[in-house]
All heavy atoms as an XYZ file, in Angstrom:
735
protein
N       0.813     -1.207      0.003
C       0.005      0.011     -0.005
C       0.854      1.260      0.001
O       0.508      2.251     -0.629
C      -0.957      0.008      1.174
C      -2.144     -0.876      0.966
O      -2.509     -1.160     -0.157
N      -2.764     -1.315      2.030
N       1.956      1.214      0.758
C       2.851      2.359      0.835
C       3.332      2.751     -0.563
O       3.297      3.915     -0.957
C       4.023      2.074      1.764
C       5.049      3.148      1.821
C       4.816      4.315      2.540
C       6.253      3.025      1.150
C       5.725      5.325      2.595
C       7.202      4.036      1.176
C       6.939      5.189      1.910
N       3.780      1.772     -1.335
C       4.295      2.052     -2.692
C       3.180      2.595     -3.595
O       3.428      3.465     -4.427
C       4.876      0.766     -3.295
C       6.219      0.417     -2.683
C       6.853     -0.774     -3.412
N       8.042     -1.201     -2.705
C       8.120     -2.270     -1.921
N       7.060     -3.085     -1.801
N       9.233     -2.594     -1.300
N       1.966      2.109     -3.425
C       0.846      2.607     -4.225
C       0.543      4.069     -3.917
O       0.282      4.857     -4.828
C      -0.414      1.753     -3.992
C      -0.331      0.371     -4.574
C      -1.573     -0.397     -4.240
C      -1.492     -1.835     -4.729
N      -2.693     -2.610     -4.363
N       0.611      4.418     -2.632
C       0.341      5.809     -2.231
C       1.444      6.729     -2.783
O       1.153      7.794     -3.325
C       0.258      5.917     -0.696
C      -1.024      5.224     -0.202
C       0.293      7.393     -0.254
C      -1.110      5.066      1.300
N       2.704      6.296     -2.672
C       3.794      7.096     -3.172
C       3.647      7.308     -4.689
O       3.787      8.423     -5.185
C       5.144      6.448     -2.822
C       6.294      7.156     -3.573
C       5.392      6.516     -1.321
N       3.368      6.246     -5.404
C       3.202      6.336     -6.867
C       2.043      7.254     -7.240
O       2.151      8.116     -8.118
C       2.998      4.959     -7.463
N       0.917      7.106     -6.540
C      -0.254      7.941     -6.820
C       0.031      9.396     -6.479
O      -0.363     10.310     -7.246
C      -1.458      7.462     -6.017
N       0.758      9.641     -5.399
C       1.101     11.014     -4.994
C       1.995     11.661     -6.048
O       1.808     12.797     -6.474
C       1.783     11.026     -3.640
C       2.112     12.412     -3.124
C       2.876     12.368     -1.810
N       4.194     11.770     -2.021
C       4.739     10.878     -1.186
N       4.134     10.509     -0.084
N       5.921     10.383     -1.440
N       2.981     10.900     -6.514
C       3.903     11.428     -7.514
C       3.176     11.691     -8.853
O       3.401     12.741     -9.493
C       5.083     10.480     -7.718
C       6.004     10.477     -6.525
C       7.102      9.404     -6.623
O       7.126      8.633     -7.622
O       7.921      9.336     -5.693
N       2.336     10.784     -9.263
C       1.568     10.963    -10.516
C       0.659     12.184    -10.426
O       0.611     13.012    -11.348
C       0.732      9.711    -10.822
C       1.569      8.531    -11.216
O       2.759      8.689    -11.544
O       1.006      7.401    -11.220
N      -0.082     12.300     -9.313
C      -0.981     13.439     -9.144
C      -0.210     14.758     -9.092
O      -0.596     15.722     -9.734
C      -1.827     13.276     -7.879
C      -2.792     14.422     -7.605
C      -3.813     14.532     -8.733
C      -3.470     14.192     -6.263
N       0.885     14.768     -8.375
C       1.720     15.991     -8.296
C       2.182     16.415     -9.677
O       2.131     17.596    -10.021
C       2.911     15.753     -7.368
O       2.482     15.524     -6.041
N       2.624     15.462    -10.441
C       3.107     15.736    -11.802
C       1.985     16.307    -12.686
O       2.154     17.306    -13.374
C       3.716     14.471    -12.418
C       4.454     14.644    -13.680
C       5.196     13.394    -14.168
N       4.636     12.115    -13.776
C       5.076     11.354    -12.754
N       6.109     11.741    -12.025
N       4.500     10.196    -12.469
N       0.813     15.664    -12.617
C      -0.327     16.110    -13.441
C      -0.791     17.498    -13.048
O      -1.075     18.348    -13.899
C      -1.486     15.120    -13.343
C      -1.260     13.834    -14.051
C      -1.032     14.005    -15.565
O      -1.789     14.781    -16.198
O      -0.106     13.382    -16.091
N      -0.894     17.765    -11.736
C      -1.360     19.073    -11.288
C      -0.343     20.163    -11.623
O      -0.709     21.286    -11.948
C      -1.682     19.041     -9.796
C      -2.906     18.203     -9.408
C      -3.110     18.221     -7.898
C      -4.159     18.700    -10.122
N       0.934     19.831    -11.543
C       1.956     20.803    -11.907
C       1.828     21.185    -13.374
O       1.904     22.348    -13.741
C       3.372     20.228    -11.626
O       3.483     19.979    -10.206
C       4.465     21.172    -12.038
N       1.584     20.189    -14.241
C       1.378     20.480    -15.657
C       0.164     21.394    -15.870
O       0.147     22.143    -16.859
C       1.131     19.171    -16.415
C       2.314     18.294    -16.603
C       1.897     17.029    -17.361
C       2.948     15.968    -17.339
N       2.479     14.722    -17.994
N      -0.817     21.317    -14.985
C      -1.999     22.135    -15.111
C      -1.887     23.503    -14.447
O      -2.863     24.234    -14.349
C      -3.214     21.367    -14.566
C      -3.567     20.117    -15.368
C      -4.598     19.269    -14.630
C      -4.075     20.509    -16.755
N      -0.695     23.837    -13.942
C      -0.477     25.150    -13.371
C      -0.546     25.251    -11.858
O      -0.436     26.346    -11.310
N      -0.707     24.129    -11.169
C      -0.755     24.144     -9.722
C       0.681     24.168     -9.170
O       1.585     23.585     -9.753
C      -1.453     22.885     -9.175
C      -2.924     22.892     -9.314
C      -3.532     22.810    -10.574
C      -3.738     23.000     -8.215
C      -4.894     22.814    -10.700
C      -5.128     22.995     -8.335
C      -5.707     22.903     -9.596
N       0.839     24.823     -8.063
C       2.132     24.748     -7.334
C       1.924     23.660     -6.288
O       1.069     23.764     -5.411
C       2.443     26.069     -6.633
C       3.715     25.977     -5.844
C       4.121     27.316     -5.269
N       5.346     27.134     -4.523
C       5.523     27.596     -3.311
N       4.600     28.316     -2.737
N       6.669     27.392     -2.678
N       2.702     22.612     -6.382
C       2.591     21.458     -5.481
C       3.788     21.484     -4.506
O       4.926     21.442     -4.942
C       2.557     20.131     -6.274
C       2.414     18.965     -5.319
C       1.431     20.161     -7.310
N       3.492     21.556     -3.228
C       4.549     21.527     -2.239
C       5.060     20.089     -2.077
O       4.296     19.125     -2.189
C       4.049     22.053     -0.898
C       3.575     23.497     -0.875
C       3.168     23.915      0.529
C       4.619     24.454     -1.433
N       6.346     19.938     -1.802
C       6.922     18.597     -1.559
C       6.176     17.902     -0.421
O       5.789     18.551      0.577
C       8.350     18.859     -1.192
C       8.660     20.225     -1.720
C       7.370     20.987     -1.663
N       5.977     16.617     -0.550
C       5.240     15.848      0.479
C       5.787     14.435      0.585
O       6.198     13.842     -0.411
C       3.757     15.774      0.100
O       3.065     14.966      1.009
N       5.809     13.940      1.797
C       6.116     12.533      2.029
C       4.997     11.890      2.842
O       5.208     10.950      3.584
C       7.462     12.435      2.763
C       8.600     12.892      1.898
C       9.948     12.638      2.561
O      10.068     12.011      3.594
N      10.973     13.117      1.898
N       3.797     12.443      2.689
C       2.623     11.983      3.440
C       1.590     11.414      2.451
O       1.839     11.333      1.266
C       2.036     13.136      4.227
O       1.552     14.143      3.299
C       3.044     13.770      5.172
N       0.414     11.132      2.989
C      -0.666     10.618      2.141
C      -1.563     11.758      1.632
O      -2.695     11.550      1.290
C      -1.489      9.559      2.888
C      -2.232     10.141      4.069
O      -1.879     11.210      4.569
N      -3.255      9.458      4.506
N      -1.015     12.974      1.611
C      -1.739     14.102      1.051
C      -0.719     15.086      0.478
O       0.479     14.983      0.755
C      -2.618     14.787      2.104
C      -1.852     15.481      3.184
C      -1.456     16.806      3.064
C      -1.546     14.799      4.353
C      -0.745     17.439      4.073
C      -0.854     15.407      5.371
C      -0.439     16.734      5.251
N      -1.239     16.002     -0.356
C      -0.406     17.066     -0.871
C      -1.071     18.413     -0.639
O      -2.317     18.473     -0.539
C      -0.107     16.884     -2.384
C      -1.376     16.801     -3.216
C       0.782     15.678     -2.631
C      -1.183     16.756     -4.720
N      -0.273     19.434     -0.528
C      -0.770     20.798     -0.470
C      -0.485     21.454     -1.814
O       0.651     21.388     -2.294
C      -0.127     21.614      0.631
C      -0.542     21.339      2.053
C       0.301     22.136      3.023
C      -2.018     21.678      2.251
N      -1.519     22.019     -2.419
C      -1.351     22.622     -3.737
C      -1.921     24.053     -3.729
O      -2.938     24.330     -3.121
C      -2.048     21.803     -4.847
C      -1.459     20.408     -4.908
C      -3.539     21.774     -4.664
N      -1.216     24.911     -4.445
C      -1.725     26.278     -4.664
C      -2.269     26.308     -6.089
O      -1.526     26.177     -7.043
C      -0.596     27.296     -4.501
C      -1.117     28.715     -4.630
C      -0.048     29.703     -4.348
N      -0.664     31.020     -4.297
C      -0.075     32.076     -3.790
N       1.136     31.983     -3.286
N      -0.702     33.223     -3.807
N      -3.587     26.466     -6.207
C      -4.199     26.371     -7.510
C      -4.020     27.660     -8.344
O      -3.847     28.752     -7.784
C      -5.675     26.142     -7.209
C      -5.871     26.649     -5.839
C      -4.568     26.565     -5.135
N      -4.079     27.512     -9.678
C      -4.007     28.676    -10.546
C      -5.357     29.348    -10.763
O      -6.412     28.753    -10.429
C      -3.539     28.061    -11.860
C      -4.155     26.701    -11.853
C      -4.144     26.277    -10.415
N      -5.352     30.546    -11.259
C      -6.517     31.318    -11.732
C      -7.473     31.788    -10.657
O      -7.915     32.909    -10.691
C      -7.300     30.507    -12.789
C      -6.568     30.155    -14.038
C      -7.483     29.392    -14.987
C      -5.985     31.354    -14.760
N      -7.870     30.925     -9.736
C      -8.864     31.299     -8.709
C      -8.283     31.071     -7.323
O      -7.403     30.233     -7.162
C     -10.126     30.424     -8.811
C     -10.656     30.235    -10.197
C     -10.527     29.010    -10.862
C     -11.309     31.247    -10.875
C     -11.027     28.834    -12.127
C     -11.800     31.065    -12.153
C     -11.668     29.864    -12.773
N      -8.805     31.789     -6.336
C      -8.359     31.508     -4.959
C      -8.710     30.063     -4.571
O      -9.670     29.475     -5.090
C      -9.176     32.514     -4.108
C      -9.618     33.559     -5.071
C      -9.747     32.880     -6.407
N      -7.961     29.514     -3.626
C      -8.165     28.141     -3.194
C      -9.598     27.906     -2.699
O     -10.171     26.860     -2.986
C      -7.167     27.786     -2.094
N     -10.164     28.865     -1.979
C     -11.520     28.685     -1.488
C     -12.517     28.554     -2.648
O     -13.487     27.788     -2.545
C     -11.917     29.875     -0.577
C     -13.220     29.665      0.121
C     -13.511     30.772      1.088
C     -14.830     30.525      1.825
N     -15.148     31.614      2.745
N     -12.288     29.272     -3.707
C     -13.151     29.167     -4.890
C     -12.975     27.793     -5.556
O     -13.957     27.189     -6.013
C     -12.805     30.293     -5.877
C     -13.896     30.578     -6.868
C     -13.619     31.832     -7.672
O     -13.098     32.829     -7.118
O     -13.909     31.809     -8.890
N     -11.747     27.304     -5.614
C     -11.500     25.955     -6.149
C     -12.232     24.913     -5.315
O     -12.774     23.941     -5.855
C     -10.016     25.619     -6.160
C      -9.350     26.075     -7.426
C      -8.689     27.232     -7.664
C      -9.310     25.341     -8.666
N      -8.232     27.292     -8.941
C      -8.592     26.140     -9.579
C      -9.787     24.122     -9.077
C      -8.343     25.731    -10.894
C      -9.563     23.704    -10.376
C      -8.853     24.507    -11.261
N     -12.269     25.097     -3.993
C     -12.975     24.160     -3.120
C     -14.422     24.016     -3.584
O     -14.920     22.927     -3.748
C     -12.912     24.681     -1.670
C     -13.719     23.906     -0.632
C     -13.069     22.584     -0.318
C     -13.870     24.757      0.623
N     -15.094     25.148     -3.802
C     -16.495     25.133     -4.235
C     -16.647     24.507     -5.635
O     -17.559     23.716     -5.871
C     -17.050     26.550     -4.218
N     -15.748     24.885     -6.530
C     -15.838     24.365     -7.903
C     -15.627     22.829     -7.922
O     -16.314     22.117     -8.644
C     -14.840     25.048     -8.804
C     -15.157     26.511     -9.098
C     -14.085     27.154     -9.930
C     -14.380     28.620    -10.198
N     -15.578     28.878    -10.969
N     -14.669     22.369     -7.154
C     -14.445     20.924     -7.106
C     -15.618     20.175     -6.460
O     -15.984     19.090     -6.896
C     -13.117     20.606     -6.370
C     -11.872     20.974     -7.137
C     -10.654     20.890     -6.233
C     -11.694     20.054     -8.358
N     -16.238     20.777     -5.459
C     -17.407     20.144     -4.842
C     -18.539     20.002     -5.819
O     -19.316     19.067     -5.765
C     -17.841     20.933     -3.620
C     -16.948     20.659     -2.439
C     -17.489     21.237     -1.177
N     -16.571     20.905     -0.095
C     -16.676     21.352      1.122
N     -17.648     22.197      1.453
N     -15.839     21.003      2.053
N     -18.673     20.962     -6.737
C     -19.715     20.867     -7.791
C     -19.468     19.625     -8.660
O     -20.427     19.104     -9.247
C     -19.726     22.119     -8.627
C     -20.247     23.329     -7.914
C     -20.087     24.611     -8.712
O     -19.485     24.609     -9.796
N     -20.650     25.675     -8.212
N     -18.232     19.181     -8.714
C     -17.878     17.978     -9.476
C     -17.804     16.725     -8.578
O     -17.307     15.700     -8.980
C     -16.519     18.173    -10.194
C     -16.603     19.136    -11.308
N     -16.875     18.755    -12.601
C     -16.437     20.491    -11.339
C     -16.870     19.831    -13.379
N     -16.608     20.891    -12.644
N     -18.282     16.901     -7.333
C     -18.291     15.828     -6.327
C     -16.878     15.387     -5.946
O     -16.640     14.200     -5.629
C     -19.133     14.649     -6.796
C     -20.570     15.060     -7.092
C     -21.505     13.927     -7.066
C     -22.921     14.266     -7.441
N     -23.546     15.402     -6.908
N     -15.935     16.304     -5.966
C     -14.565     16.072     -5.561
C     -14.384     16.788     -4.233
O     -14.594     18.019     -4.142
C     -13.535     16.613     -6.578
C     -13.773     15.982     -7.950
C     -12.122     16.395     -6.081
C     -13.467     14.529     -8.047
N     -14.013     16.062     -3.201
C     -13.835     16.650     -1.873
C     -12.354     16.816     -1.564
O     -11.577     15.870     -1.619
C     -14.480     15.754     -0.812
C     -15.976     15.504     -0.984
C     -16.498     14.582      0.109
C     -16.756     16.824     -0.952
N     -12.000     18.039     -1.262
C     -10.652     18.388     -0.836
C     -10.831     19.266      0.424
O     -11.939     19.654      0.775
C      -9.849     19.174     -1.899
C      -9.649     18.292     -3.128
C     -10.527     20.464     -2.268
N      -9.733     19.579      1.090
C      -9.796     20.399      2.311
C      -9.216     21.774      2.025
O      -8.247     21.923      1.287
C      -9.016     19.734      3.444
C      -9.408     18.342      3.834
C     -10.663     18.252      4.676
N     -10.683     19.079      5.850
C     -10.303     18.736      7.093
N      -9.829     17.515      7.287
N     -10.382     19.575      8.097
N      -9.832     22.777      2.677
C      -9.318     24.134      2.638
C      -9.395     24.656      4.048
O     -10.399     24.428      4.757
C     -10.155     25.007      1.691
C      -9.762     26.461      1.738
C      -8.717     26.996      1.100
C     -10.415     27.517      2.454
N      -8.641     28.351      1.373
C      -9.701     28.685      2.210
C     -11.519     27.575      3.286
C     -10.038     29.914      2.745
C     -11.879     28.788      3.820
C     -11.150     29.950      3.556
N      -8.362     25.347      4.491
C      -8.303     25.877      5.844
C      -8.196     27.402      5.806
O      -7.339     27.935      5.094
C      -7.118     25.304      6.628
C      -7.177     23.795      6.719
C      -6.456     22.982      5.863
C      -7.978     23.173      7.686
C      -6.505     21.601      5.962
C      -8.043     21.786      7.772
C      -7.303     20.992      6.918
N      -9.022     28.079      6.584
C      -9.003     29.541      6.654
C      -7.996     29.993      7.692
O      -8.323     30.628      8.689
C     -10.393     30.058      6.982
C     -10.487     31.582      6.819
O      -9.573     32.131      6.184
O     -11.460     32.148      7.309
N      -6.745     29.649      7.454
C      -5.646     30.060      8.308
C      -4.660     30.814      7.401
O      -4.336     30.313      6.314
C      -4.980     28.823      8.941
C      -3.824     29.220      9.840
O      -2.706     29.378      9.301
O      -4.045     29.368     11.059
N      -4.167     31.962      7.832
C      -3.279     32.741      6.942
C      -2.114     31.965      6.365
O      -1.707     32.244      5.239
C      -2.786     33.870      7.862
C      -3.818     33.989      8.934
C      -4.374     32.592      9.123
N      -1.588     31.007      7.058
C      -0.421     30.280      6.566
C      -0.723     29.317      5.447
O       0.163     28.950      4.678
C       0.270     29.541      7.726
O      -0.580     28.554      8.242
N      -1.990     28.881      5.306
C      -2.344     27.891      4.295
C      -3.604     28.243      3.493
O      -4.059     27.412      2.691
C      -2.477     26.474      4.892
C      -1.151     25.933      5.352
C      -3.519     26.464      5.985
N      -4.149     29.414      3.640
C      -5.433     29.712      2.989
C      -5.336     29.789      1.469
O      -6.329     29.681      0.777
C      -6.105     30.932      3.593
C      -5.639     32.269      3.085
C      -6.551     33.405      3.510
N      -6.997     33.252      4.868
C      -6.805     34.141      5.853
N      -6.164     35.264      5.617
N      -7.267     33.917      7.045
N      -4.121     29.870      0.937
C      -3.950     29.865     -0.514
C      -3.800     28.461     -1.086
O      -3.576     28.303     -2.283
C      -2.708     30.697     -0.913
C      -2.894     32.182     -0.611
O      -4.054     32.639     -0.543
O      -1.871     32.872     -0.468
N      -3.919     27.459     -0.211
C      -3.666     26.086     -0.625
C      -4.868     25.179     -0.380
O      -5.692     25.435      0.479
C      -2.457     25.524      0.155
C      -1.160     26.180     -0.243
C      -0.767     27.382      0.369
C      -0.337     25.659     -1.216
C       0.418     27.997     -0.017
C       0.824     26.250     -1.589
C       1.196     27.433     -0.987
O       2.365     28.046     -1.355
N      -4.903     24.080     -1.123
C      -5.848     23.000     -0.876
C      -5.066     21.810     -0.398
O      -3.949     21.557     -0.821
C      -6.560     22.614     -2.179
C      -7.439     23.685     -2.824
C      -7.915     23.199     -4.179
C      -8.641     24.036     -1.930
N      -5.698     21.043      0.485
C      -5.095     19.780      0.973
C      -5.826     18.664      0.234
O      -7.057     18.542      0.330
C      -5.275     19.610      2.455
C      -4.682     18.368      3.007
C      -5.130     18.179      4.465
N      -4.486     17.071      5.130
C      -4.851     15.816      5.026
N      -5.853     15.441      4.264
N      -4.199     14.875      5.731
N      -5.080     17.880     -0.513
C      -5.677     16.798     -1.312
C      -5.151     15.480     -0.799
O      -3.955     15.211     -0.837
C      -5.334     16.950     -2.803
C      -5.853     18.290     -3.330
C      -5.910     15.779     -3.590
C      -5.421     18.600     -4.739
N      -6.049     14.658     -0.253
C      -5.663     13.308      0.195
C      -5.453     12.407     -1.007
O      -6.198     12.471     -1.993
C      -6.762     12.716      1.074
O      -6.905     13.485      2.263
N      -4.471     11.548     -0.895
C      -4.179     10.605     -1.955
C      -5.143      9.416     -1.827
O      -5.235      8.814     -0.792
C      -2.724     10.119     -1.916
C      -1.760     11.299     -1.929
C      -2.402      9.131     -3.028
C      -1.889     12.212     -3.147
N      -5.849      9.175     -2.925
C      -6.800      8.079     -2.899
C      -6.451      7.025     -3.937
O      -5.285      6.873     -4.319
N      -7.446      6.360     -4.436
C      -7.251      5.324     -5.460
C      -6.883      5.980     -6.785
O      -7.138      7.184     -7.003
C      -8.520      4.489     -5.638
O      -9.524      5.351     -6.208
C      -9.002      3.903     -4.338
N      -6.310      5.210     -7.704
C      -6.063      5.764     -9.060
C      -7.320      6.366     -9.690
O      -7.252      7.399    -10.343
C      -5.531      4.573     -9.810
C      -4.859      3.734     -8.776
C      -5.738      3.880     -7.562
N      -8.451      5.713     -9.473
C      -9.711      6.251    -10.024
C     -10.088      7.579     -9.385
O     -10.572      8.498    -10.081
C     -10.862      5.246     -9.856
C     -10.763      4.057    -10.780
O     -10.061      4.094    -11.783
N     -11.437      2.994    -10.453
N      -9.877      7.702     -8.097
C     -10.145      8.972     -7.384
C      -9.263     10.080     -7.964
O      -9.722     11.200     -8.196
C      -9.855      8.868     -5.895
C     -10.784      7.939     -5.148
O     -11.910      7.653     -5.656
O     -10.381      7.466     -4.045
N      -8.014      9.783     -8.153
C      -7.044     10.799     -8.631
C      -7.341     11.161    -10.095
O      -7.260     12.328    -10.462
C      -5.612     10.299     -8.506
C      -5.192      9.935     -7.050
S      -5.282     11.305     -5.844
C      -6.960     11.243     -5.252
N      -7.764     10.208    -10.886
C      -8.160     10.474    -12.265
C      -9.390     11.384    -12.303
O      -9.469     12.299    -13.137
C      -8.398      9.184    -13.037
N     -10.333     11.116    -11.436
C     -11.554     11.971    -11.356
C     -11.181     13.398    -10.972
O     -11.755     14.346    -11.518
C     -12.544     11.349    -10.365
N     -10.271     13.546    -10.046
C      -9.826     14.889     -9.648
C      -9.178     15.621    -10.837
O      -9.529     16.776    -11.123
C      -8.831     14.792     -8.475
C      -8.090     16.067     -8.141
C      -9.042     17.125     -7.607
C      -6.971     15.799     -7.144
N      -8.277     14.967    -11.542
C      -7.609     15.607    -12.658
C      -8.629     15.941    -13.753
O      -8.551     17.019    -14.357
C      -6.459     14.697    -13.210
C      -5.925     15.241    -14.517
C      -5.367     14.590    -12.157
N      -9.562     15.077    -14.022
C     -10.615     15.368    -14.994
C     -11.426     16.573    -14.590
O     -11.684     17.462    -15.427
C     -11.542     14.131    -15.161
O     -10.762     13.041    -15.664
C     -12.690     14.417    -16.112
N     -11.789     16.667    -13.313
C     -12.555     17.835    -12.831
C     -11.740     19.096    -12.960
O     -12.261     20.131    -13.393
C     -12.988     17.596    -11.389
N     -10.475     19.045    -12.639
C      -9.606     20.203    -12.734
C      -9.547     20.668    -14.191
O      -9.632     21.852    -14.482
C      -8.190     19.913    -12.187
C      -7.202     20.973    -12.602
C      -8.246     19.793    -10.664
N      -9.364     19.748    -15.115
C      -9.301     20.096    -16.538
C     -10.601     20.759    -17.001
O     -10.576     21.731    -17.752
C      -9.014     18.865    -17.371
C      -7.599     18.420    -17.274
C      -7.256     17.318    -18.285
N      -5.862     16.977    -18.193
C      -5.397     15.740    -18.013
N      -6.227     14.736    -17.925
N      -4.101     15.502    -17.928
N     -11.727     20.239    -16.528
C     -13.034     20.839    -16.906
C     -13.136     22.255    -16.352
O     -13.618     23.159    -17.036
C     -14.166     19.973    -16.397
C     -14.347     18.701    -17.183
C     -15.503     17.895    -16.738
N     -15.635     16.703    -17.539
C     -16.122     15.557    -17.099
N     -16.568     15.443    -15.850
N     -16.192     14.511    -17.897
N     -12.728     22.435    -15.114
C     -12.801     23.760    -14.486
C     -11.910     24.740    -15.246
O     -12.293     25.881    -15.520
C     -12.440     23.688    -13.001
C     -13.497     22.929    -12.229
C     -12.220     25.083    -12.395
C     -13.111     22.467    -10.839
N     -10.712     24.320    -15.580
C      -9.766     25.205    -16.290
C     -10.216     25.544    -17.702
O      -9.863     26.574    -18.240
C      -8.388     24.542    -16.341
C      -7.630     24.521    -15.024
C      -6.366     23.665    -15.157
C      -7.308     25.922    -14.519
N     -11.040     24.668    -18.293
C     -11.449     24.892    -19.697
C     -12.627     25.846    -19.817
O     -12.979     26.263    -20.914
C     -11.797     23.568    -20.357
O     -12.984     23.020    -19.808
N     -13.207     26.213    -18.686
C     -14.376     27.145    -18.738
C     -13.946     28.546    -18.888
O     -12.985     29.040    -18.574
C     -15.210     26.983    -17.466
C     -15.918     25.659    -17.431
C     -16.768     25.538    -16.240
N     -17.334     24.200    -16.230
C     -17.954     23.681    -15.195
N     -18.090     24.383    -14.096
N     -18.440     22.488    -15.238
């Protein structure tokens, strides 16, 4: 399971970076990302409209970031698909 999480985290980080996200280094089962174009809180709402759940914290040190838990490959693919749809609007 550890290897699967690491691989999924690396794949997701790479894909989100290509889409303009700033991905902070992580060795955990989640990543912190600074999204492009819209504030993180707005991304939270847009992703929820696509039934994608991420975390956002209203703390000055992290309010520009989303916390994304690493899930199954299907979960991560759904997230990337939703991000692409949001960016294409």
